[in-house]
C-alpha positions as CSV (number, residue, x, y, z in Angstrom):
1,X,-0.9,13.8,-17.3
2,X,2.1,16.1,-17.7
3,X,2.3,15.1,-21.4
4,X,-1.3,16.1,-21.8
5,X,-0.7,19.5,-20.2
6,X,2.3,20.0,-22.4
7,X,0.3,19.3,-25.6
8,X,-2.4,21.6,-24.5
9,X,-0.2,24.4,-23.1
10,X,-2.2,27.5,-22.7
11,X,-5.5,25.8,-23.5
12,X,-6.3,24.2,-20.2
13,X,-8.6,25.9,-17.8
14,X,-9.8,24.8,-14.4
15,X,-13.2,25.5,-12.7
16,X,-13.1,28.7,-10.7
17,X,-14.4,26.6,-7.8
18,X,-11.4,24.2,-7.8
19,X,-9.3,26.4,-5.6
20,X,-12.2,26.9,-3.1
21,X,-12.7,23.2,-3.0
22,X,-9.0,22.6,-2.5
23,X,-9.0,25.2,0.4
24,X,-11.9,23.4,2.1
25,X,-10.1,20.0,1.8
26,X,-7.0,21.5,3.4
27,X,-9.1,23.2,6.1
28,X,-10.9,19.9,6.9
29,X,-7.7,17.9,7.0
30,X,-8.8,15.7,4.1
31,X,-5.5,16.9,2.4
32,X,-2.6,17.5,4.7
33,X,0.0,20.1,3.9
34,X,2.7,21.2,6.4
35,X,3.3,24.7,4.9
36,X,0.1,26.1,3.4
37,X,1.6,29.4,2.3
38,X,4.5,27.6,0.5
39,X,2.0,25.2,-1.0
40,X,-0.1,28.0,-2.5
41,X,3.0,29.8,-3.7
42,X,4.1,26.6,-5.6
43,X,0.6,26.0,-6.9
44,X,0.5,29.5,-8.3
45,X,3.8,29.1,-10.0
46,X,2.8,25.7,-11.4
47,X,-0.4,27.1,-12.9
48,X,1.5,30.0,-14.4
49,X,4.2,27.7,-15.8
50,X,1.7,25.3,-17.3
51,X,-0.4,28.4,-18.5
52,X,-3.5,27.0,-16.8
53,X,-6.2,29.6,-16.5
54,X,-9.6,29.8,-14.8
55,X,-12.9,31.3,-15.5
56,X,-14.4,34.1,-13.5
57,X,-17.4,33.1,-11.4
58,X,-20.8,33.6,-13.0
59,X,-24.3,33.3,-11.5
60,X,-25.2,31.0,-14.5
61,X,-22.8,28.4,-13.1
62,X,-24.7,28.3,-9.8
63,X,-28.1,28.1,-11.6
64,X,-26.9,25.2,-13.7
65,X,-25.3,23.5,-10.7
66,X,-28.5,23.7,-8.8
67,X,-30.4,22.1,-11.8
68,X,-27.7,19.4,-12.0
69,X,-28.0,18.6,-8.3
70,X,-31.7,18.3,-8.6
71,X,-31.4,15.9,-11.5
72,X,-28.3,13.9,-10.5
73,X,-28.6,13.2,-6.8
74,X,-25.1,11.7,-6.6
75,X,-23.4,15.0,-7.4
76,X,-21.6,16.8,-4.7
77,X,-21.8,20.6,-4.4
78,X,-18.4,21.2,-6.0
79,X,-18.8,18.5,-8.6
80,X,-22.1,20.1,-9.7
81,X,-20.3,23.5,-10.0
82,X,-17.4,22.0,-12.0
83,X,-19.9,20.3,-14.4
84,X,-21.9,23.4,-14.7
85,X,-18.8,25.4,-15.9
86,X,-18.3,22.7,-18.5
87,X,-21.9,22.8,-19.7
88,X,-22.2,26.6,-19.7
89,X,-18.9,27.1,-21.5
90,X,-19.4,24.2,-23.8
91,X,-16.2,22.6,-22.8
92,X,-15.0,19.0,-22.4
93,X,-14.5,17.9,-18.8
94,X,-11.3,15.9,-18.5
95,X,-11.3,14.1,-15.1
96,X,-10.5,10.7,-13.5
97,X,-13.9,11.0,-11.8
98,X,-16.0,8.7,-14.0
99,X,-19.2,9.9,-12.4
100,X,-19.1,12.9,-14.8
101,X,-19.8,10.5,-17.7
102,X,-23.3,10.0,-16.2
103,X,-24.2,13.7,-16.8
104,X,-25.7,13.6,-20.3
105,X,-25.5,17.4,-20.7
106,X,-21.7,17.4,-20.2
107,X,-18.9,16.4,-22.6
108,X,-16.6,14.2,-20.6
109,X,-13.4,12.3,-21.2
110,X,-11.1,10.3,-18.9
111,X,-7.5,11.7,-19.1
112,X,-6.3,8.2,-20.2
113,X,-8.1,8.8,-23.5
114,X,-5.4,11.4,-24.2
115,X,-2.4,9.8,-22.6
116,X,-2.6,6.5,-24.4
117,X,-3.0,4.4,-21.2
């Protein structure tokens, strides 16, 4: 995965909802981190170092996510938002979550397609 990020330096963007989802996973205890402040400091530095950006939130993402949840009942709230960003921005979703492949409106690839695994 690091090789992929190196090859796409400055071109990778994450969903604006990724950090909110991460925060909720930390709050719920699903992900355990001893020092949250240090964790976010390091995450911020990592995103800067890898030149990984994000999109500003848009109402269109929520509209599309709602439509996706109606059509694809298996989608979680955050998965629908991440997919909506990809659809609205006409981007390829690169994720190990293969369920994204079932969304016909979304361009999807497994990271292994890029890393040669």
